[in-house]
TILO-103683 format. One line per 5 residues: number of its first residue (from 1); for each residue x, y, z of N, C-alpha, C, O, CB. Coordinates in nm, 2 decimals, padded with zeros to 4 digits. Atoms other than C-alpha are relative to their C-alpha. Glycine has a CB too. Example, Ala and Ser with C-alpha at 12.3 -4.5 7.8 and 13.67 -1.06 7.14 Angstrom:
<pts>
1	00.09,-00.12,00.00,01.23,-00.45,00.78,00.09,00.12,00.00,00.19,00.12,00.07,-00.10,00.00,00.12 ~ -00.09,-00.11,00.00,01.37,-00.11,00.71,-00.08,00.11,00.08,-00.03,00.22,00.09,00.04,00.05,-00.14
</pts>
This chain:
<pts>
1	-00.05,00.01,00.14,-04.73,-04.13,04.51,-00.09,00.08,-00.09,-00.21,00.07,-00.09,00.00,-00.15,-00.04 ~ 00.08,-00.08,00.09,-04.84,-03.89,04.24,-00.08,-00.08,-00.10,-00.03,-00.19,-00.14,00.09,00.10,-00.08 ~ 00.09,00.07,00.10,-05.12,-03.99,04.01,00.06,00.01,-00.14,00.10,00.12,-00.18,-00.14,00.06,00.00 ~ -00.06,00.00,00.14,-04.98,-04.09,03.67,-00.11,-00.01,-00.10,-00.21,-00.09,-00.08,00.10,-00.12,-00.01 ~ 00.10,00.00,00.11,-05.18,-04.02,03.36,00.04,-00.09,-00.11,00.16,-00.09,-00.15,-00.02,00.15,-00.05
6	-00.02,00.09,00.11,-05.21,-04.28,03.09,00.05,00.08,-00.12,-00.01,00.17,-00.17,-00.12,-00.08,-00.03 ~ -00.05,-00.06,00.12,-04.99,-04.19,02.80,00.07,00.13,00.01,00.10,00.19,-00.10,-00.11,00.01,-00.10 ~ -00.06,-00.13,-00.01,-04.83,-03.88,02.94,00.15,-00.01,00.03,00.21,00.09,00.08,-00.07,00.08,00.10 ~ -00.14,00.01,-00.03,-04.48,-04.01,02.99,00.06,-00.13,-00.04,-00.01,-00.22,-00.09,00.02,00.02,00.15 ~ -00.06,00.13,00.04,-04.23,-04.28,02.92,-00.05,-00.12,00.08,-00.08,-00.11,00.20,00.15,00.01,00.02
11	00.04,00.12,-00.06,-04.34,-04.63,02.99,-00.15,-00.01,00.02,-00.20,-00.10,00.10,00.07,-00.01,00.13 ~ 00.15,00.00,-00.02,-04.72,-04.55,02.97,-00.06,-00.04,-00.13,-00.12,00.05,-00.19,-00.05,00.13,00.06 ~ 00.06,00.04,00.13,-04.83,-04.75,02.67,00.07,00.07,-00.11,00.19,00.09,-00.11,-00.15,00.03,00.00 ~ -00.07,-00.07,00.11,-04.77,-04.58,02.34,00.03,00.15,00.04,00.13,00.20,00.00,-00.09,-00.01,-00.12 ~ -00.02,-00.13,-00.05,-04.81,-04.24,02.50,00.03,00.11,-00.09,00.01,00.10,-00.21,00.11,-00.01,00.10
16	-00.02,-00.12,00.08,-04.72,-03.90,02.38,00.13,00.00,-00.08,00.14,00.08,-00.17,00.00,00.12,00.09 ~ -00.12,00.01,00.08,-04.39,-04.01,02.24,-00.03,-00.05,-00.14,00.05,-00.03,-00.23,00.11,-00.09,00.07 ~ 00.05,00.05,00.13,-04.58,-04.17,01.96,-00.07,00.12,-00.07,-00.15,00.19,00.00,-00.09,-00.12,00.01 ~ 00.07,-00.11,00.07,-04.69,-03.92,01.70,-00.15,-00.03,-00.03,-00.18,-00.14,-00.07,00.07,00.03,-00.14 ~ 00.14,00.02,00.02,-05.06,-03.88,01.68,-00.04,00.02,-00.14,00.03,00.09,-00.22,-00.09,00.10,00.09
21	00.04,-00.01,00.14,-05.24,-03.92,01.35,-00.06,00.13,-00.02,-00.11,00.20,00.07,-00.11,-00.11,-00.03 ~ 00.06,-00.13,00.03,-05.36,-03.61,01.17,-00.15,00.01,00.04,-00.20,00.11,00.08,00.01,00.03,-00.14 ~ 00.14,00.00,-00.04,-05.72,-03.72,01.25,-00.02,00.03,00.14,-00.10,00.11,00.18,-00.06,-00.13,-00.04 ~ 00.01,-00.03,-00.14,-05.66,-03.72,01.62,00.02,00.14,00.03,-00.05,00.20,00.11,00.10,-00.09,00.08 ~ -00.04,-00.14,-00.02,-05.50,-03.38,01.61,-00.12,00.09,-00.05,-00.15,00.19,00.02,00.13,00.04,-00.08
26	00.11,-00.08,00.05,-05.79,-03.24,01.40,-00.13,-00.01,00.09,-00.21,00.08,00.09,-00.04,-00.05,-00.14 ~ 00.12,00.02,-00.09,-06.05,-03.38,01.65,00.02,00.08,00.13,-00.08,00.10,00.20,-00.02,-00.15,00.03 ~ -00.03,-00.06,-00.12,-05.88,-03.20,01.93,-00.07,00.14,00.01,-00.13,00.17,00.11,00.15,00.02,00.02 ~ 00.06,-00.13,00.00,-06.01,-02.85,01.84,-00.15,-00.01,00.02,-00.20,00.06,00.11,00.02,00.07,-00.13 ~ 00.14,00.00,-00.03,-06.38,-02.94,01.81,-00.04,-00.06,00.13,-00.13,-00.02,00.20,-00.07,-00.08,-00.11
31	00.02,00.06,-00.13,-06.36,-03.16,02.12,00.01,00.11,00.11,-00.07,00.11,00.20,00.09,-00.12,00.03 ~ -00.02,-00.10,-00.10,-06.22,-02.87,02.32,-00.11,00.11,00.00,-00.16,00.15,00.10,00.13,00.07,-00.02 ~ 00.11,-00.10,00.02,-06.49,-02.63,02.18,-00.12,-00.05,00.07,-00.20,00.02,00.13,-00.02,00.03,-00.14 ~ 00.12,00.06,-00.06,-06.76,-02.87,02.29,00.01,00.00,00.15,-00.09,00.03,00.22,-00.02,-00.15,-00.05 ~ -00.02,00.01,-00.15,-06.62,-02.91,02.64,-00.01,00.14,00.06,-00.07,00.16,00.16,00.14,-00.06,00.03
36	00.01,-00.14,-00.05,-06.58,-02.53,02.68,-00.14,00.05,-00.01,-00.19,00.13,00.08,00.10,00.09,-00.08 ~ 00.14,-00.05,00.02,-06.94,-02.47,02.55,-00.08,-00.06,00.12,-00.18,00.01,00.16,-00.05,-00.05,-00.13 ~ 00.07,00.06,-00.11,-07.06,-02.70,02.83,00.01,00.07,00.13,-00.08,00.10,00.20,00.04,-00.15,00.02 ~ -00.03,-00.08,-00.12,-06.89,-02.51,03.11,00.14,00.05,00.00,00.22,00.00,-00.07,-00.02,-00.09,00.13 ~ -00.13,-00.06,-00.01,-06.60,-02.29,03.20,00.09,-00.11,00.07,00.05,-00.18,00.16,00.00,00.13,00.08
41	-00.10,00.09,-00.06,-06.29,-02.50,03.28,00.14,00.04,-00.02,00.17,00.12,-00.11,-00.02,-00.14,-00.06 ~ -00.14,-00.03,00.02,-05.92,-02.47,03.33,00.06,-00.12,-00.07,00.00,-00.22,-00.09,00.07,00.02,00.14 ~ -00.07,00.10,00.09,-05.67,-02.67,03.13,00.00,-00.14,00.05,-00.02,-00.24,-00.02,00.14,00.04,-00.02 ~ -00.01,00.13,-00.06,-05.63,-02.96,03.37,-00.14,-00.07,-00.01,-00.15,-00.19,-00.04,00.04,00.00,00.14 ~ 00.13,00.06,00.01,-06.01,-03.02,03.38,-00.03,-00.04,-00.15,-00.09,-00.14,-00.17,-00.11,00.10,00.04
46	00.02,00.04,00.14,-06.02,-03.01,03.00,00.08,-00.12,-00.04,00.03,-00.20,-00.12,00.04,00.12,-00.09 ~ -00.09,00.12,00.03,-05.73,-03.26,02.98,-00.07,-00.13,00.05,-00.08,-00.23,-00.03,00.13,00.01,00.06 ~ 00.07,00.12,-00.06,-05.93,-03.50,03.20,-00.13,-00.03,-00.09,-00.16,-00.15,-00.11,-00.04,00.02,00.14 ~ 00.12,00.02,00.08,-06.25,-03.44,03.00,00.02,-00.05,-00.14,-00.07,-00.11,-00.20,-00.08,00.13,00.00 ~ -00.03,00.05,00.14,-06.08,-03.52,02.67,-00.01,-00.15,-00.01,-00.03,-00.21,-00.12,00.13,00.05,-00.04
51	00.01,00.15,00.00,-06.09,-03.89,02.78,-00.14,-00.04,-00.05,-00.15,-00.16,-00.10,00.03,-00.05,00.14 ~ 00.13,00.03,00.06,-06.46,-03.88,02.69,00.00,-00.03,-00.15,-00.08,-00.11,-00.20,-00.10,00.11,00.04 ~ -00.01,00.01,00.15,-06.36,-03.85,02.33,00.12,-00.09,-00.04,00.16,-00.09,-00.16,00.02,00.14,-00.06 ~ -00.11,00.09,00.02,-06.08,-04.10,02.36,00.13,00.07,-00.04,00.21,00.02,-00.12,-00.03,-00.11,-00.10 ~ -00.12,-00.08,00.03,-05.82,-03.82,02.34,00.08,00.02,00.12,00.15,00.12,00.13,-00.05,00.13,-00.06
56	-00.07,-00.02,-00.12,-05.68,-03.87,02.68,00.15,-00.02,00.00,00.22,00.01,00.09,-00.05,-00.10,00.10 ~ -00.14,00.02,00.01,-05.33,-03.95,02.55,00.07,00.12,-00.06,00.19,00.12,-00.08,00.03,-00.13,-00.07 ~ -00.06,-00.12,00.06,-05.28,-03.61,02.39,00.09,00.07,00.11,00.05,00.08,00.22,-00.11,00.10,-00.05 ~ -00.09,-00.07,-00.09,-04.98,-03.43,02.55,-00.06,00.13,00.04,-00.11,00.20,-00.04,00.14,00.01,-00.06 ~ 00.06,-00.12,-00.05,-05.09,-03.14,02.77,00.05,00.13,-00.08,-00.02,00.22,-00.10,00.03,00.02,00.14
61	-00.05,-00.12,00.07,-04.86,-02.89,02.58,-00.07,00.02,-00.13,-00.09,00.13,-00.17,00.15,-00.02,-00.03 ~ 00.07,-00.02,00.12,-05.05,-02.96,02.26,-00.14,00.06,00.03,-00.19,00.14,-00.05,-00.02,-00.14,-00.07 ~ 00.13,-00.05,-00.03,-05.38,-02.89,02.43,00.01,00.15,00.04,-00.07,00.23,-00.01,-00.06,-00.08,00.12 ~ -00.01,-00.14,-00.03,-05.26,-02.57,02.58,00.04,00.09,-00.12,-00.01,00.20,-00.13,00.11,00.02,00.11 ~ -00.04,-00.07,00.12,-05.11,-02.46,02.25,-00.13,00.03,-00.09,-00.15,00.14,-00.14,00.10,-00.07,-00.09
66	00.12,-00.01,00.08,-05.44,-02.52,02.07,-00.10,00.10,00.07,-00.17,00.18,00.00,-00.07,-00.14,-00.02 ~ 00.08,-00.10,-00.08,-05.63,-02.33,02.35,00.05,00.14,-00.03,-00.04,00.23,-00.05,00.00,-00.03,00.15 ~ -00.05,-00.13,00.02,-05.40,-02.03,02.30,-00.03,00.04,-00.15,-00.06,00.16,-00.17,00.15,00.00,00.02 ~ 00.03,-00.03,00.14,-05.45,-02.05,01.92,-00.15,00.04,-00.02,-00.18,00.14,-00.09,00.04,-00.12,-00.09 ~ 00.14,-00.03,00.01,-05.83,-02.06,01.96,-00.03,00.14,00.06,-00.12,00.21,00.01,-00.08,-00.11,00.06
71	00.02,-00.13,-00.06,-05.81,-01.76,02.19,00.05,00.11,-00.09,-00.02,00.22,-00.10,00.07,00.01,00.14 ~ -00.05,-00.11,00.09,-05.60,-01.56,01.94,-00.09,00.02,-00.12,-00.09,00.13,-00.17,00.14,-00.04,-00.04 ~ 00.10,-00.01,00.11,-05.86,-01.63,01.68,-00.13,00.05,00.04,-00.22,00.08,-00.04,-00.02,-00.14,-00.07 ~ 00.12,-00.05,-00.06,-06.13,-01.51,01.91,-00.11,-00.10,00.02,-00.23,-00.06,00.04,-00.05,00.11,-00.09 ~ 00.10,00.10,-00.01,-06.31,-01.84,01.93,-00.03,-00.03,00.15,-00.15,-00.06,00.18,00.06,-00.13,-00.06
76	00.02,00.02,-00.14,-06.27,-01.86,02.31,00.07,00.12,00.07,00.15,00.19,00.02,00.06,-00.14,00.05 ~ -00.07,-00.10,-00.09,-06.18,-01.62,02.59,00.04,-00.06,00.13,-00.01,-00.17,00.17,-00.10,00.12,00.02 ~ -00.05,00.06,-00.12,-06.00,-01.68,02.91,00.02,00.12,00.10,00.03,00.24,00.07,00.13,-00.07,-00.01 ~ -00.02,-00.09,-00.11,-05.96,-01.51,03.25,00.07,-00.08,00.11,00.07,-00.20,00.11,-00.13,00.07,00.05 ~ -00.07,00.07,-00.11,-05.75,-01.58,03.56,-00.09,-00.01,00.12,-00.16,00.08,00.16,00.12,00.09,00.04
81	00.08,00.03,-00.11,-05.93,-01.74,03.85,00.08,-00.03,00.12,00.15,-00.14,00.13,-00.10,-00.11,-00.03 ~ -00.08,00.02,-00.12,-05.76,-01.70,04.19,-00.09,-00.06,00.11,-00.03,-00.10,00.21,00.07,00.13,00.04 ~ 00.09,00.04,-00.11,-06.07,-01.79,04.40,-00.02,-00.15,00.01,-00.05,-00.20,00.12,-00.13,00.07,-00.02 ~ 00.04,00.15,00.00,-06.12,-02.16,04.30,00.12,-00.09,00.03,00.10,-00.21,00.02,-00.05,-00.03,-00.14 ~ -00.12,00.08,-00.02,-05.77,-02.28,04.39,00.07,00.04,00.12,00.07,00.16,00.16,00.09,00.00,-00.12
86	-00.09,-00.03,-00.11,-05.54,-02.30,04.69,00.13,00.05,-00.05,00.21,00.12,00.03,00.01,-00.12,00.10 ~ -00.13,-00.03,00.05,-05.24,-02.26,04.47,00.00,00.13,-00.08,-00.08,00.22,-00.06,00.06,-00.11,-00.08 ~ 00.00,-00.12,00.09,-05.16,-02.00,04.20,-00.12,00.01,-00.08,-00.19,-00.09,-00.10,00.13,-00.01,-00.09 ~ 00.12,-00.01,00.08,-05.44,-01.86,03.99,00.01,-00.09,-00.12,00.11,-00.12,-00.18,-00.01,00.15,-00.05 ~ 00.01,00.09,00.12,-05.56,-02.08,03.70,-00.07,00.08,-00.11,-00.16,00.16,-00.08,-00.08,-00.13,00.04
91	00.07,-00.06,00.11,-05.66,-01.97,03.36,-00.12,-00.08,-00.04,-00.12,-00.20,-00.06,00.10,00.01,-00.12 ~ 00.13,00.07,00.03,-06.03,-02.05,03.29,-00.05,00.05,-00.13,-00.16,00.01,-00.17,-00.10,00.03,00.12
</pts>
């Protein structure tokens, strides 16, 4: 049975179907920057690490969108890593 993430689908508490407060959304950027400053990580690792900041119910699409925005602003950079995975390359 696949592992289900709290808040990422129907029937999981309030979940991502509930709109997040503006404060939660504003905390997402600095939290991601802190996590990236600690070590290189791909999106899934960052999604799991957001639980440290009690932001584990943020929908993955929002996290990936903010990561792309931060990269377009030059705040972060990414590269494709094909060596660390058995599947398709991951963006780190």
